[in-house]
C-alpha positions as CSV (number, residue, x, y, z in Angstrom):
1,M,-1.0,38.7,-16.6
2,R,-2.5,35.3,-16.2
3,N,-3.8,34.1,-12.8
4,P,-2.4,30.6,-12.3
5,F,-4.3,29.8,-9.1
6,P,-7.6,28.6,-10.7
7,K,-5.7,26.1,-12.9
8,I,-3.5,24.9,-10.0
9,G,-6.6,24.5,-7.9
10,K,-8.2,22.3,-10.5
11,V,-5.1,20.1,-10.7
12,I,-5.2,19.8,-6.9
13,K,-8.9,19.0,-6.8
14,Y,-8.6,16.3,-9.5
15,D,-5.5,14.7,-7.9
16,L,-7.0,14.7,-4.4
17,K,-10.1,13.0,-5.7
18,H,-8.1,10.3,-7.5
19,S,-5.7,9.6,-4.6
20,S,-8.4,9.7,-1.9
21,K,-9.8,6.4,-3.2
22,R,-6.7,4.6,-1.9
23,L,-5.5,6.7,1.0
24,I,-8.8,7.6,2.8
25,P,-9.7,4.0,3.5
26,L,-6.2,3.3,4.7
27,Y,-6.3,6.3,7.1
28,G,-9.7,5.1,8.2
29,V,-8.3,1.6,9.1
30,L,-5.4,3.3,11.0
31,L,-7.9,5.4,13.1
32,L,-10.1,2.3,13.7
33,L,-7.1,0.2,14.9
34,G,-6.0,3.0,17.2
35,L,-9.4,3.3,18.7
36,L,-9.8,-0.5,19.1
37,A,-6.4,-0.8,20.7
38,G,-7.2,2.0,23.1
39,L,-10.6,0.5,24.0
40,F,-9.3,-3.0,24.6
41,I,-6.8,-1.8,27.3
42,S,-7.7,-3.8,30.5
43,P,-7.8,-2.3,34.0
44,S,-4.7,-4.3,34.9
45,Q,-2.8,-2.8,32.0
46,R,-3.9,0.6,33.0
47,E,-2.7,0.0,36.6
48,A,0.6,-1.3,35.2
49,F,0.9,1.8,33.0
50,Y,0.6,4.1,36.0
51,G,2.7,1.9,38.3
52,S,-0.2,1.5,40.8
53,S,-0.6,-2.2,40.6
54,S,0.1,-3.9,44.0
55,S,0.3,-7.4,42.6
56,A,2.3,-9.2,39.9
57,Y,1.0,-8.5,36.4
58,T,-0.4,-11.6,34.6
59,M,-1.2,-11.6,30.9
60,G,-4.7,-12.7,30.0
61,S,-6.6,-13.4,26.8
62,R,-7.8,-9.7,26.6
63,D,-4.2,-8.6,27.1
64,F,-3.1,-10.7,24.2
65,I,-5.8,-9.2,22.0
66,T,-4.7,-5.7,23.1
67,I,-1.0,-6.4,22.3
68,S,-2.1,-7.8,18.9
69,L,-4.1,-4.7,18.1
70,F,-1.2,-2.5,19.0
71,M,1.2,-4.5,16.8
72,A,-1.3,-4.3,14.0
73,Y,-1.6,-0.5,14.6
74,L,2.1,-0.1,14.4
75,V,2.4,-2.0,11.2
76,V,-0.5,-0.1,9.6
77,S,0.9,3.3,10.7
78,I,4.2,2.4,8.9
79,V,2.3,1.1,5.9
80,A,0.2,4.4,5.8
81,F,3.3,6.5,5.6
82,V,4.9,4.4,2.9
83,M,1.7,4.1,0.9
84,T,1.2,7.9,1.1
85,I,4.6,8.3,-0.7
86,V,3.8,5.5,-3.1
87,A,0.4,7.1,-3.9
88,I,2.0,10.5,-4.6
89,A,4.5,8.8,-6.9
90,R,1.9,6.6,-8.6
91,R,-0.4,9.6,-9.2
92,F,2.4,11.6,-10.8
93,K,3.4,8.7,-13.0
94,Q,-0.1,8.0,-14.2
95,S,-1.0,11.6,-14.9
96,M,2.3,12.7,-16.5
97,L,3.7,9.6,-18.2
98,E,1.1,7.0,-18.7
99,E,-2.5,6.7,-20.0
100,E,-3.7,10.0,-18.6
101,A,-0.7,12.0,-19.8
102,Y,-2.0,12.9,-23.2
103,M,-5.3,14.2,-22.0
104,N,-3.9,16.1,-19.0
105,L,-1.0,17.7,-20.9
106,S,-3.3,18.7,-23.7
107,L,-5.3,20.9,-21.4
108,P,-4.8,24.7,-21.3
109,V,-2.6,24.4,-18.2
110,T,1.1,25.2,-18.2
111,M,3.7,22.7,-17.1
112,G,4.5,24.9,-14.1
113,E,0.8,24.8,-13.0
114,H,0.7,21.0,-13.4
115,L,3.8,20.6,-11.3
116,W,2.8,23.1,-8.6
117,G,-0.6,21.5,-8.3
118,K,0.9,18.1,-7.8
119,F,3.5,19.4,-5.4
120,I,0.8,21.0,-3.2
121,T,-1.3,17.8,-3.4
122,G,1.6,15.8,-2.2
123,F,2.2,18.2,0.6
124,I,-1.5,17.9,1.6
125,W,-1.3,14.1,1.7
126,M,1.9,14.1,3.7
127,F,0.3,16.5,6.2
128,A,-2.9,14.4,6.3
129,C,-0.9,11.3,7.1
130,C,0.9,13.0,10.0
131,L,-2.3,14.4,11.3
132,V,-4.2,11.0,11.1
133,T,-1.3,9.3,12.8
134,F,-1.3,11.8,15.6
135,V,-5.1,11.5,16.2
136,S,-4.8,7.7,16.1
137,E,-2.1,7.8,18.8
138,L,-4.5,9.8,21.0
139,F,-7.1,7.1,20.4
140,C,-4.6,4.6,21.7
141,L,-4.6,6.4,25.0
142,I,-8.4,6.8,25.3
143,R,-8.7,4.4,28.3
144,L,-5.5,5.5,30.0
145,D,-7.2,8.7,31.2
146,L,-5.9,11.0,28.4
147,P,-6.8,14.2,30.4
148,K,-4.6,13.0,33.3
149,I,-1.7,12.3,30.9
150,L,-2.1,15.7,29.3
151,K,-2.3,17.4,32.8
152,T,0.9,15.6,33.8
153,I,2.6,16.8,30.6
154,F,1.6,20.4,31.2
155,E,2.7,20.2,34.8
156,E,6.2,19.1,33.7
157,L,6.5,21.8,31.1
158,P,8.1,24.4,33.5
159,N,10.7,21.8,34.5
160,L,11.4,21.0,30.9
161,S,11.6,24.7,30.0
162,A,14.2,25.2,32.8
163,E,16.3,22.3,31.5
164,L,16.2,23.7,27.9
165,A,17.0,27.2,29.1
166,Q,20.4,25.9,30.2
167,Y,21.2,25.2,26.5
168,N,19.7,28.5,25.3
169,L,16.6,26.6,24.0
170,S,12.9,26.7,24.6
171,I,9.9,24.5,23.8
172,A,8.8,27.0,21.1
173,K,12.3,26.9,19.5
174,I,12.3,23.1,19.5
175,F,8.8,23.1,18.0
176,W,9.7,25.5,15.1
177,L,12.9,23.6,14.5
178,G,10.8,20.4,14.0
179,V,8.4,22.2,11.7
180,M,11.2,23.7,9.7
181,V,13.0,20.3,9.2
182,S,9.7,18.5,8.5
183,V,8.6,21.0,5.8
184,A,12.1,20.9,4.1
185,A,12.1,17.1,4.2
186,T,8.6,16.9,2.7
187,C,9.6,19.2,-0.1
188,F,12.7,17.0,-0.7
189,I,10.7,13.8,-0.8
190,I,8.0,15.1,-3.2
191,T,10.5,16.8,-5.6
192,L,12.7,13.6,-5.6
193,I,9.6,11.7,-6.8
194,F,9.2,14.3,-9.5
195,V,12.7,14.3,-10.8
196,V,13.2,10.5,-10.8
197,N,10.0,10.0,-12.7
198,S,10.9,12.8,-15.2
199,F,13.7,10.6,-16.5
200,G,11.0,8.3,-17.7
201,L,10.7,10.7,-20.7
202,V,14.1,9.7,-22.0
203,I,14.4,6.1,-20.6
204,K,12.4,3.8,-22.8
205,S,13.3,0.4,-21.4
206,R,14.1,-1.1,-18.0
207,R,12.8,2.1,-16.3
208,S,12.6,0.5,-12.8
209,F,16.3,-0.5,-13.0
210,W,17.4,2.9,-14.1
211,K,15.3,4.7,-11.6
212,V,16.9,2.8,-8.8
213,L,20.3,3.8,-10.2
214,I,19.2,7.4,-10.4
215,I,18.0,7.4,-6.8
216,V,21.3,5.9,-5.6
217,G,23.3,8.5,-7.6
218,L,21.2,11.4,-6.3
219,F,21.6,10.3,-2.7
220,Y,25.4,9.9,-3.3
221,I,25.6,13.4,-4.6
222,N,23.4,14.7,-1.8
223,G,25.6,13.0,0.7
224,W,28.5,15.1,-0.4
225,I,26.4,18.2,-0.3
226,F,25.2,17.5,3.3
227,R,28.9,17.5,4.4
228,L,28.4,21.3,4.4
229,V,26.2,21.0,7.4
230,P,28.2,21.8,10.6
231,G,28.2,19.2,13.3
232,I,27.4,19.8,16.9
233,N,30.2,18.9,19.3
234,T,28.7,19.2,22.8
235,Y,32.0,18.6,24.4
236,A,33.8,21.4,22.7
237,I,31.3,24.2,23.4
238,P,29.7,25.5,26.6
239,D,26.1,24.4,27.4
240,F,24.6,27.9,26.7
241,A,26.0,27.7,23.1
242,V,24.3,24.3,22.3
243,G,21.1,26.0,21.2
244,A,22.7,28.3,18.8
245,A,24.8,25.5,17.3
246,M,21.7,23.3,16.9
247,F,19.8,26.1,15.2
248,K,22.7,26.8,12.8
249,S,23.2,23.1,12.0
250,L,19.5,22.3,11.4
251,G,18.9,25.6,9.7
252,I,21.7,24.9,7.1
253,F,20.4,21.3,6.7
254,S,16.9,22.6,6.0
255,L,18.1,25.3,3.6
256,I,20.1,22.7,1.7
257,L,17.1,20.4,1.5
258,V,15.0,23.3,0.1
259,L,17.7,24.3,-2.4
260,I,18.0,20.7,-3.6
261,S,14.2,20.5,-3.9
262,A,14.2,23.7,-6.0
263,V,16.8,22.2,-8.3
264,Y,14.8,19.0,-8.6
265,F,11.6,20.9,-9.4
266,A,13.4,23.0,-12.0
267,V,15.0,19.9,-13.6
268,T,11.5,18.2,-13.7
269,Q,9.9,21.3,-15.3
270,Y,12.7,21.5,-17.9
271,M,12.5,17.8,-18.7
272,F,8.8,17.9,-19.3
273,T,8.9,21.1,-21.2
274,K,11.7,20.2,-23.5
275,Q,11.5,16.4,-23.8
276,L,7.7,15.8,-23.8
277,N,6.3,14.6,-27.1
278,L,2.5,14.2,-27.3
279,D,2.5,13.2,-31.0
């Protein structure tokens, strides 16, 4: 039986190396802007943040620079997320449909190994984007006494836990719910990129136009499928049942996302296996 992991690993290595030329500098800019925004916070802004200022707050030139840096940071953080998705889509298109396709698809690597390698690469970049964004947000708080903020958060955790317990929830449950939905949504985004681009094998003209129509059509179909997700009516159920209802709703939502992702992946593999012509 063939071991697919070495081949998948090579696909991941090559795609990471190619995409890093665009994404790593962008992530570096995001980290730098977060650090600069945090360092430029003035003492008056710090006092205003903690509510300890005894006089009226007046904006100065340094405050204007700080606000500008924070605005730039916000814009770049959004751009970083969008460009991560664009980079995944661009890399898939280049290596599977354009100039690199003939070389890549002539290698002794199965179609499934190609797709799994690209899927895992996309997952790595999405995780990296979230991690870099989180670290850059910590940089923004660097002069606001981050240890004090964290200490305050930890001191409030027992109160938060008591509030959540009334709804049969806990901080751990909320965390794992977030992880579950995030992983399912990431799978959906990556496989959506795959399946939309796979139609490029049969569409020879006006590909951008048809891709937009395909995306609209898929989201319309998905909208009908998502009607299977039960809603949460907090007025019709007691407080202690809210947690179970939330788990059921988000669990079904995540499961549907994963199932749709599996269908998208299978359709992509079928399209490339049956329709691809390297002659």
